N, C-alpha and C positions, 0 to 999 in steps of 0.2 A: 771707249772704254777698256771694253776685255782686253782687244789686242794688247792697248799699254799698258795694261797688268800683267797680261801675260810675257810681255817684254820687260818685266820690273821696272818700267819707266814711273808707274802712278803704284801707290795704295791707297786703298779705302778704307778709311776712317768710319767710325758712328760717329753724327753730327749730336754734340752735347744739347742742343736747341731741339731737336726730331728725333726720338729713338724710329721715326718709319727711314729715315732719309741716311746717306753715305755721304760723307765727303773725300776727294780726287786729291791727293796731296802727291808732289813731285816728290820724287825717290833719288836716289845717290845717280844709279846707271842713267833716270831722266833727265836729270840735271848734266850729266856728262855728255849724252847724247845733243843735248839742246846746245851746251858750248861746243860743242862737235862740228854740228849744223851753220853754227852763226859762222867759223870759222873759215869753213869750206865755203859759206856763202858771199864773204870778203872776199875770199882770193878770186871767186869766179869775177868779182867786180874790179876790185885792182888790178892784177896780174895784167888784162888786156891793157888799162891804162897806165899802167906803170911806165911808158915812156913820156906819160904827158904832165906838165906842172900843173901848180893847184888850180889855177885859171885858167889851162886849157880844160880841165877835168869838171871843170863848172858848167860847160857850152855842151857836151854830150848828157849829162844832169838835166838842165835846164829844157833840153828839147826833148827828152825823156819824159818829165813829169807835164809838157805839153801836150804830148801825144797822148798820156793816159787820162789825162783830162778830157780830154776831146771822145775817148768814150765810154766815160762814165754819165757826159751828157746825153 
């Protein structure tokens, strides 16, 4: 949490219910970073699959879900 605050991604505010507690709130810089990360992650998956149609994209997605479910069990 300290690192996130040092990067101005979060702000700490006093808790209205407990003066010993602090509440972490996402700051504007944190929202921007989260938005950028989300866009980048979509590019990582969308770019390689760009030549495929919607139906063809389902097959790799289904297979990856199957593999990830197996690793959980």
